[in-house]
N, C-alpha and C positions, 0 to 999 in steps of 0.2 A: 219358337220357344214356348213351352208350356208354362203358364202362369202358376206361381206357387199357390197351394191351397190356402183359402182364407175362410174364416168363420163368417158366413154371410148373414145368418140369423142372429138376433140379439140373444145373449145368454139366458134371459128369462124365458124366451120362446123355446129355445132348445131344451132347457131343463124341464119345462112343462110338458113338452111332447114326449120326452124320454120317460119321465116318471109316470105319465098317464097312459103309456102304452100306445101313443099315437105315432111312434117313429116308423111304423110300417115294417117291423122286423120281429121275428120270434126269438125265443131264448137262445137258440143255437147261434144267432148272429151277434149276440152280446153288444147292445148299444153302449156307448161310453158314458154310463150314468155317473160314475165317479168324476170323470172329467167335466161333464156338464154341470154338476153341482160345484165343483171347484171353480169353474168359470163364473158361475152365478155368485158364489161367495165373494170373489174378487170384484165383481161388478156391483154388488149390492149397495155400497155407499153412494153410487152415482144414480140410483134408480128413483130417488124421491120418495115421498111418503107412501103413495099408493103402490108403486113398484116394489118398494122395500118391504111392505107388508106381504105382498104376493111371494117375494123371494123368501121371506121368513117362513111362510107356510111350506114351501118346497124343501127348505133346509131343516125343518123341524123334525124332532125325534117322533117315532110312532106313538110314544106315550103322551104326546101333546093332545091326543084325542080330538074332541070337538073343537079345540082351539086351532086346529089346522084347517084353514079355509078351503083346502082341496080335498077334504074328507079322506085324508090318507092316514089319519091316526087310528089307533086301536078303538074299537067300539065296545070292548069289554075290559074289565080290570086286568091289569098285567101282573104276571107272576115273575119273580126274579130268583135266579140261583147263581151263586158266585163260586168261582174257583180261585186258584192262586193269583191269576192275572186278569181274569175277565169276570164280568157280570152279564149273564144272558137274560133277556127279557122276552116273554111271550104271553099269549092269551090262551085260555083253555077252551074257548068256544068261539064260533064264528068262522068266517072264511080264512082268517089268519092263524087259526089254531093248527099246530103240528098234527100230522096224520096219526102218530102214535105217541103215547105218554113217554116212551123211551127216547124219542128223537132229541129233546133238549139236552139230556145227559150225554148223548153221543156227540152232539154239536160241541158241547163244552170240552169233551175229551180231545176232539180234533183241534179246536182252537188252542188248547194248551200245547199240543204237539207242534202246531205252527209257531207259537211263541218260542218254544225251545229251539226249533230249527232256525228261524230267522234271527232271533236276538241272541240266544245263548250259544248256539253252534256257529253261525255265520258271522256273528259280531256286529249286526246292525243296531242302530239306536232303537230303543223302545219308543213307542208312541208317547207324545206329550200328554201329561195328565189333564183331565177336564175338571179337576177339583172334586166336587161332589155332585155333579150334575145328574148322574144316574143313581145317586144314593150313596156313593163312596168314590174313592179315587181310582178304582179299577176301570179297565177299558170296557166300554159298553157295546154289546152286540144285540140286535133285535131280530126276531124271527117274524117274517111277514110273507104273505102270498104275493111276492113280486114276480114269480114265474108267469102268472096270468097276464102280466104286462110286458112280457118279453125280456125279463131281466133275471140274471143270476143273483145279483146283490149289488151293493154299492157302499162306499164310504163317503162321508161328508165332512169337510172341515167345518169347525163350529166356532172356535175362539182363537184369535191370535195370541201367541205366547208373549207375555210382557217383556218388552225390550228386544224381542226378536220378531219383527212384523212378517217375516217370511216363513215362520214356523207356526203350526196350528194344531190344536187338539181336535178331536173329532169322535165319531162313532161309526159303526157299520151296521148295515141291514143285510140279512141273508134270507133266501127263500125258506119258507117254513117246513118244506119236506123234500124238495128237489125230486119230485115225482118223475119216474121214468117216462110217463106219458108226455110230460112237458119238456124234458131235457134229454131224452134219448139214451140214457145210460143208468147204471145202478145209482140210487140216491147217494150212497156213501162216497162213491167215486166223485160225483159232481160236487158234493160238499167239500171234499179234500182240495180239489183244484180251486174252487171258488174261495174258500177260506184262505188258502195260500196267496192267491192273487189279490184279494181285497184287503187282507190285513197288511200286505206289503205296501199298499197305498197309504195306510195309516202310518206305517214306518216312514214312507217318503215325506209325509206331511211334517214329520219331526226334523227333516233335513231342509226342505224348501218346497212348500206346497205350490209355489208359483213356477216351478221348474218346467222346462219344455215338455210338452205332452208326449212326444215320441219316446223320450227317455222314461217317463212315468209308466207308459203302457208296455213298452217292449221289455223292460226289466221285470215288471210284474208278471208278464206272461212267461218269461224265462224262469221266474221263481216257481211257477207251477211245475216245471220240469225238474227242478231241484227237489221239491218237496214230495210230489206225487208222480214220479217218473212213469209208473206203469199205467196211468190213466190215459195219457196221450190226447187229451182234449185239444191241446194247442196245435196238433197236426193239421187241424181243419184250416188254419190260417197260413200255412206254408205257401200255398198257391198265390197268396197276395204279397208275400215278402220277397226279399232279394234272391231267394233260391230260384223262384220262377220268374221274377221280374227284376233283373239286375239293373235295369235302366230307370227304375223309380228310386229317387233319392232315399238313402237310409234314414235320414232324419225327418222324413215326411210324416206328419200326423194326418192321415188321409180322411178328411171329413166325410167323404162318400164311400169309404171302403175300409180295408183292414190291413194295410201295409204295416202299420205300427205294431199290430199283433204278430204278424208273420215274421217280423225281423227279430224275434227273440233268439233266433239261431246265431245272430251276431255275438250276443253275450255268451251263448254256449260255446262258440268257437274261441272267443277270447279266454274263457275260463279254462278250456282244455289246453290252450296254447301257453298261457302265462300263469295259470292257477286261478282258482275260483275267487280269491280275494280281490282280483283286479276289478270286478264289478263294484264291490264295496268301496274300493279306492276312488272310482269315478264318482260315486255318490258322496264321498267325503269331500271331494273337490267341488262338487256342485252344491254342497250343503252350506248352511249358515249357522251362526252361533258357535261358541266354543273355539273361536279362532279359525273356523273353516273358511275357505277362500271365496265361496259364492260365485264360482264360475258358471257360465251357462253350459248346456249339455255337451256340445262338441268341443268346446274349449276345455272342459274338464277331461274329456276323452283324450284329446290330443296331448294334454300335459301328463296324463297318467302313462300314456304309451311312449312318450318322448324318450325315456331311458331304456325302453325295450325295443328300440329300432325305429320308432316313429309310427304315427297313424297311417301314412301312405303305404308303408310296407305291410303293416298288419291288415289294412283293408284289402290290398291286392291279394294277400295270402288267403283271406277269407273268401274272396271271389273265386280264387283258384280252387280252394277246397270244396266249394259248392259244386264244382263241375263233377265231382265224384263223391256225393254225400255218403255213399256206403262205406268209404274209407275214412271219411272225416268225422262222422257222427255215429255213435253206437247203434242207433236205430235208423241210420240214413238210407238203408236199402229200400225203404218205402217212401222216401222223400222225393219231391219233384225235381226234375233236372232243369237247369237254366238253358235258354237258347244259345246257340253258337252260330258263328258265321263259318260255313264250310268252304274249304278250298282244297282242290286236288292238284298235285304236282306230279309230273312224269318226265320221261326223257324228251318229250316233244313240247310239253308245257312246263317250262322250267322256272317260271317266276310269277309272282302275283303281288298285287298291291291292294290294300284295304284302307280306305279313308273313312273315319267316323267322327262324330261329334258327341261328346259326353257332358252331361250335367254334373254338378257337384255330387260327390258320394254315390256315384254310379260306376258301372263297369261294362265291358263287352269282351267276349272271348272269340278268337279266331282259331279255328281248328284246321290244321294242315294234315292231309293224308296222302300217302304215296299211291299212285295209280300205275299198275303194271310192275314189271320187274326193274328194280334199280340196282346198279352194281354194288357189291359189298364195299362198305366203307364210304359210300356216298355221303357228302356233307351238305348241310343246309345253312345258308347265311341268313340271319334275321337282323333287320334294322328298324329302329323306331325313331320317329320324329314326334315328340310329345310337347305339350306346353312346358314352360319353365318349371323346374322342380319346386320352386317356391309356391306354385299354384296347386301343389298336391299330386302331381303326376307320378304314377308308379306302374310297374309292369311285372308280370310273373310268367314263368315258363313251366308248362306241365308236359313231360315227356312220357308217353305210354309205350312200353315195349311189347313185342309179340309174345313174350313169355309171361305177360300179365303184370310185370313190375311197373311201378310209377315213380318218377322222380319229379320233384318240384323245387324250383329255386327262383330267386329274384333276378330280374334283368336290371342291372344297374344303369341308371340314367345319369348323365352329367348335369351340371347346374342348368344348362339350357334345355334339358329334356331329351337329349339324344342318347341312344343306347344301341348296342349291337352285341350279337353273340353268334356262335356256331354250334350246331348239334349234328349228330349222326342221323342219317335219314335214308335207310335202305330197307331190305326185307326184314330186318330185325325190329323195325319201327312200325307201330300201329298208327300213332298220330303224334303230332307236336302241336300243342295248344298254347297260344299267347294270350294272356289276360291284360287288357288295357284298362287302367283305373284312373278316375279323376277323384282324388281323395281331398279335394279342397274343402276347407272349413272357414273361408273368408266370406263375411256377410256385411251388409249394411243393416244393422239391427233395428228392432222396434218399428217394423213396417207393417205389422198386423198379419203376417203370414202364419202358417202352422208348421214352419220349419224351425230350426234352432234359432234361438234368441228372437223369434218372431221376425226373422230377417229376410232380406232379399239377397240371394247368393250372388257373389261377384264373378264366379267362374263357371257360367253356364255355357253349354254348347262349345266347349273347347275342342279344338281340332287335333286328332291323333292320326298319324299316318304310319302304317305298318307295311314293310316290304319283306318278302321272302324270295330267295333265289337258290337254285341248286348250283353248287360249285362244280366246275368242270375238272 
């Protein structure tokens, strides 16, 4: 059994490495600077006087100047320009100065477009106000050469909201020019996806900045797709998510990798299946203040999906849809394919059995193909022996015909996890694929992991047995 990911380094060390460019990654790898600062903000009260001062330096705004002990502040006077919802701050000389005088105005325009998209159109909460910390109550964004440190940008929580200790105001920092040489694409494209991603973190802080990190990052990466669909920067992470690695838990914040970024497709799938508002509904259940329930991530997810057939069914359907991304997602023809367990059946090899063990929120697919000529109307019997349904067991059937048509449906399991069905399996059949899914969301919480509720899952390595046999 693979141990759940844990944060091994103290938050002060992690944040210092990320912001100083010592994380050993370039801008295309996008270290989790926002999450590192979030964790540091949470840990700051426990760090003592010296550690607290160091944390304050890392969490400071660039306008702190020489008051920032890490020399991260501006070294020249800052200029400010405000729009309807934002105030943008930058310097006109030095390493942090934008490449052209027009760049700050372009940045402000994009930020206002992001606000209209996230808040006005999709209906998410606006970020909490910081009072007048940037000169007025508008949201503050700073331009700085963070690309030289391997960063696109970041947002930092700054002050807890009175009476709502899990909500925080904050500010964001974006690279000062998003130069193609550093980021590998047109500067305006990189600005659009980064502004959409990072501003959504500020929105999340207004719900619950202490929320599970996989939810914070996967939904922020999904928001890139909603706002800047044509840029496709988030495709780079698909190879790390469940499209390519269905046996890595969906709720894992992978401290040494990028699974949490790659799993933005889960929200894309839910949005297309149930409507785009389903993601906001999850955030409302995970949120605090205003009577919101303050569920943890998978708890909120399960409760939102309960009236829609349940999380196990939705998760199994997601795993089944990933087998044919070209049909499931508008741009899926270029997405990676998940691995499958291949089996061939014929007149002489009429049955097969596959036994596998699945961790929570993972899946495995078994693909059956006919070998040789089978008689017209040949039927195939399928039987599943899964863990009790209360442990999140689910299964899906994908039938691919020789004419190119595809049918998908749930394989119903009884309370004890047993299920069976029959399908046609002759020359008209290209393949029959059965998806086995462990959609458990049972945890022992607060164990210091990077999974949902920082918990230890209770349903790891659950045994699934799948049998298939040709009927005579």
